[in-house]
N, C-alpha and C positions, 0 to 999 in steps of 0.2 A: 502496500499500501504506499502510494507518495503519501509525503508531506506536506501537507495544506496550512495555509496559516493557520485556520481555525484549530489546526491538530496540533500546532507548533504550539499556540497558546494553550492546551489541554495540559499537553505532557510539559510545560514548563521551558521549551525550547525558545532562545531568543528569536524576536519578531527582525532584529536589528543584528549587524554586524561589529558594531562598535560598545566595548566594554561598558562606557559608561555615556551620559547624556550630553547631546549637542547642547552646549548652553554659548556657543559662538557661529551657528550656524550663518550668521551676515555677516560674518568674515569669510567663510568658503564659499559661498556662491559665488562672489567676487574674482576667487585665485582661480576657480574652476571655467569662469569666463573669461577669465585674461589667457586661461593657457590656451583653450580654444584660439583665440584670436591669434595666439604669438606665433611669432613666423616659424620660430624652431621647434614650439612646443614643447618645451625641454620642462621639468619634473625638476631638475637640478636645484631651482628656487623654493621648491615648496616643501616644507620640512611637513610631515604628517606623521604622529605618534600610531601605536597600532592602538591604540584605544580611539585614535579618529578617522575613521574608513569614511571617504565620500565617494560616491558613483557620478556618474558623467554628466549628470545633471545639477549636479552640485548640491546636494542633499545628503541625507546618511545613508549608505549602502547597506542593501536590506539583504536578505540571504539569498544565495540561487537555489542549494537543492540540498536536504536532508538525507533523502532516499532517490539515487544513488548518493552518498556522503561528498560533497563536490570540492572542489579547493585545493591549491597548493598542500595547503594547513591541514586538509581534509576538517573542517570547520563548517564547512555549508557554503561557507563565505566565497566570493572572489576577491580577494582583500590582497594587497600590496604591500609587504612587510619589509621590502626592500633586498628579499636574499632569495628570490624566487628567477631562477636564471632564466626559466621561461617566461614570464608575467603571463602567467595565470589569472589573468583579470577580467576576460569576455565572457557574460553568463549566456548560454547559447540553449537553446530547445533545439538539439539538436534533429535532425533530417536523417532518412536512407541515402539521399541523397548526397549529403553532408559526410555519412560516417563512409561512404564510399569512397569518394574526393580523396577524405584522408588517409585512409588505407591505401588509397595508388600512389601517395606521396612519402609513404613507408608510417604513418600513425596510424595505426588500426587498434581505435576505441572500442571495438566491437570484442573481442577477444577477453574473456577474463585474463588479469594477470593478480591472483591473491600476494602473490608475494609482496606487493604492493598494495594491496588492500585495494585494487581493482576489478567489479565485477562485471566491466564487460560494459557497453551501452546499447540503448534500444532505441529507435525511432520515438521521438516523444521525452526524450530525458534533460532533464536539465543537467547542463556542466558546465564547470570553468575552462575554457577554452584559451590557450596560447593566443595573445592578441595579433601576431605576426600570423599565425597558422589560420586566424578567422580572416585575415585582411586576405592573405593568396586564395583561400579559399572563395571570397568575396569577385577578389579580380580576376577569376576562376569563372566567375559564374556559379560557383555551388555554397554560397551563403547561409548560412540557416538564420534562424531567428534568434534575434538578441533579446532580452531582458535589460532594458535602460536601467532601471533600480535596481541591476544586481551587477552592474556592471562598473568597475572603478577607473576613477578617471584615470587613473597613468594608464589606459591603454588609450586615450589622445594622441599619445605621443604617437601612437601609428597608425590607429585609425579615426577619418574624421566622422567629427557627429553628424552630420549630415548622411552617411554611409548608415549608422547606427542605425539612425531614425526610420528609415527605408527601410530597416529588416524588425524593426522595434515590436515586440509583440505586450501584453499584460501580462506582471507576473502570475 
């Protein structure tokens, strides 16, 4: 059974990916907006702590999926703490086409790999995908849907917000 917002509330799973409450949301939105318009779109000047995870919309990052448990850190969130070399920051609802394309590029997301806590994906699953891998799929015409509220702002280093919006779905 997939974890919905209602079931997360019932089971005590967090509704957001930040450990603290955002008291400074008015400061984050302008940073995200500036990042989207910056010529280099570099995050080098943005300091975000582990408790301050924001999405591409400039608001608090929401979980992507608890079933399957996703995220580089297996927290259910596409968060960025600065030590994920693959930047698993795009919350995607994968499709058969995307999974096939990914496998053809050497990244088989369908085959279980229990040694890494990975059960394999099926169409309809939500998963934190590497920003560059999503961009490659987009460029090749195989991009899957994206949950903007659950996609980390650092994704904008690699992908234009307009391209993400064109594939946006509701959580």
